N, C-alpha and C positions, 0 to 999 in steps of 0.2 A: 638146448640153449647154446647158441654159438658164442665164440670167443669175442666177437665184435659187439655183443650186446652190452648195454650199460646196465649193470646190476646194482640194485640197492639192497644192501644186506643190513638188516636190523636185528640186534641181539638183545636178549633180556635174560638175566639170571635170577632165579628165585632161590634164596637160601632158606630152606625149611627149618623146622625145629631141630631136625637131625643134622642140619647144615649140609644136606645132600644137594648138590647143584644140578639144576636142569637148564639146558641151553635151548632157547627158542630162536630159530633162525627163519628169516623170511626173505624171499627174493621178489624184487619188483623192479621194473624198468624205471630208473631214476638216477640221481646223482649219488656219488659215493659219500660216506660219512667218515668222521675223524675217529681216532682211537677213543675208547670209552673205559673209564674205571668205575666199577661197581663194588660197593662195600656192603657187608652185612651190617644191618642195624639191629641193636639190641631190642628195639621196639618192634614187635611182630606186626603191629598195625601198619607200619610204614611199608612192609612188604606187600600187604594187601592193597595199599594205595598205589604202589608202583605197578602192580599187576593190572589194576583198574585203568590206570593211565595208559599202559601199554596196549590193552585191548581197545580202548577208545582211539588210540593212534592208528591201529591197524584198520579199524572201521573207517576212519577218516581217509586213509590211503586208498581203500577200496572205492570209496565214493568219488575220489578224484580220478579214478581209472579212466583212461581214454576210451574211445569207442570199442566195440566188441572185438575188433581185430587185434587189439593189444593183449599181451599175455597177462593173466591174472596172478594174484598173490599165491605163492606156494610156501607152506610152512613145514618145518621139521622140529622135532624135539629129541634131545639126546641127553641121557643122564651121565654125568661125569663120575659119579660115585666118589666124589672128593669130600671126605667127612671132617676135615680139620681146618680147612682154609676159610678165611673170612673176607677175602678180596679177590677180584678177577679183573685183569687188564685184557681187553678184547680189541682185536683189530682185524679188519678185512683188508687184504693187500690192495684192492682197488680194481678198476675195470680191467677186463680181459684176464682176470685171475680168479680161480676158484678156491684160493688158499685163505684160510682164516686161522689166526693164532689166538689162543686163550691161555694167559698166564695166571694161574691161581696162586694166591700167596696167603701165608699166615702172618699177619701183622700183630706185633705185641700190643696189648691193650693200654699200656702205660703211655703217657703223653710223650710224643716224639719217638715212640718205640719203632724199632727196625723190623725187617723181615726175617723171620726165623726158619721158614720152610717155604717151598714152592713146588709147583708142578706145571709143566708146559704141555699143552694139547694143541694138535694141529689137524685141520680138516683140509682135504683137497677136493671136496665136492660141495662147496657152498654151505657147509654146516650140517649136512645130512648125517655124517658120522665124524668122530674125532679119534685120533690115535695119540697115546701118550708118547712123549718125546724123550723121556729121561734116560733111555738107553744110549742116546747120542751124547750124553754128558757124563762126567765122572761123578762118583758118589759124594763128593764134597761140594758140589755145585748148589748154590741157592740163588736163583735168578731174581733180580730185583725189578728190572724194567727192560724195555726193548725199544728200538728205534728203526724205522723203515725209511730207506732212501726214497724221496719223492720222485726222483728222476729215473729210478730203476728199482722196482719193487722186489727184484730178486735179491737185493742186498739188504740184509737185516743184521743189526748188532744188538746183542743182549749183554747187559751189565750184571756181573756175578758178584755177590757179596762175599765171596771167598777172599780171605785176607783183606777185609775192609774194602770191598769193591775194587781190589787190585787186579781184576781179570775181566776180560771181555771175550765173548764168543761171537765170531763173525761168520755169516753165511752169505754166499753169493749165488745160492741156488734156491732161494725162497724157503729155506728150512730143510732141504734134503740132507745137507751135511753142514757141520760147523767146525771152525778152526779157533782154538783158544789162543789168546795173547795175554801174557802177564804184564802188569803195569807196576811202575814204581810209585804210584800215587793212587788216590781214590777218585772215582768218577761217579757223579750223580746224574748228569744229563749230557746228551750228545745232540748236536745240531748239524745236519748235513748241509753242504754247500748247495745253493740253488741250481748250479750248473755242473760243477765238477763232482762226479759221483763218489770219488774216493777221498774227498776233502771233508774233514770233520772239525768241529769245535767241541771240546770237552771241558766240562766245568766241575771242579771239586768244591762243593758247597761248604764243607767244613773249613777248608783252608782258604777259600775265596780265591782260587787260582784258576786261570783260564789257559787251556792248552789247545794245540791244533795238531792234526795229522793230515798228511797228504798221500797216504798209502793205505787207506781204509783200516786204520787202527794198529798197524804193525809197529810203527814208530811214532813218537810224539815229541813236540817241542813246547816248552813253556813260553807263553806269550806275556803274561802279566800277573802280578800278585795283587791282592786286595781289590779284586774286581767285584762290582756290585751284582748280586744275584739277579739273573734274567735281564741284565742291562748290557747285552752284547749281541752283535749280529753281523752277518756277512755283508759284503758290498751291496749297494742298492742299484739295480739296473736303471739306466737312463738318468741317474743322479750322480753316481761315481763314474765319470766318463774319461778319466785320465788313462794313460797307458798302463797296462797290466792291472786295471782296476778290479778284475775278478779276484785278485789275491788280497784285497783290502778287507780288514775287519775293524769294526767300530765297537768301543766299549767304554763304560764308565768305571772309574776306579778311585780309591781313596789314597791321597798323597800323604804318606806317613812321614815325609820329611818336613812337613809343616805342622808344628805343634798346635793342638794336641791330636793331630791326625784326623781332623774332621773336615778337611778340604777335599771336595770331590771334583775330579777333572774328567773330561771326555778326551779319548785318544783314538786316533785312526792310524793304522800302520799296515805294512805289507808283511804277510806271513812268509816265512816263519821267524822273522827277525824283529819282533816287537819289544822283547825284554831288553832294556838298556844294559 
């Protein structure tokens, strides 16, 4: 398979009664897919249903195969031997890459429970085999989530629950090496800029504070407090057309100066100087 091939990678995790995870990877000439979160369900019947749907999907893909000259589906299975985790966050880096990340997590069963343990697995051969990555992190690391730069798949950022998510691990080598950066705040979500590879928006959900970084997470600036969850985004190409428009960020926030703090406003500003 050449690097210029467009590879479709489909993943499926089966959590058996022993919670032993099996990874099924398939290669197909097609478009790439988005990151996928799979959780273990207490109802065993749901796992059977998911497997049935997965098999039907593969059959559907094979029927759609182009004429005989096109490559057929190839499938691999790999046992992670991960016996304690009940969630997995799976992501293929995208076309021209053979790297796949699987972050398995143990999520507390109580409502709103956090992540108490995690393991990171990485494949460099389209999911045929996986290697554990924990030797690249310290023993206090509990990875919560990760985000891949859409403009450069070599750049990946992992959020660590260490010190209440006060640390991130940054890779510029598609997971070959990682560099940790301590934060003075908590992070729940990161959004890469659509064009500037090192520009980030970071959101602290508990404090409702929006931050930005222009050096791939090394330093951060506070943009605004009381920002509404998921109501923030970078500039819009061909809509924001003024000078230096790429540094514009839009967001909704609650104006606490207006009693009783129920007035919501929309704000647009140039990073990093949004906070009055």
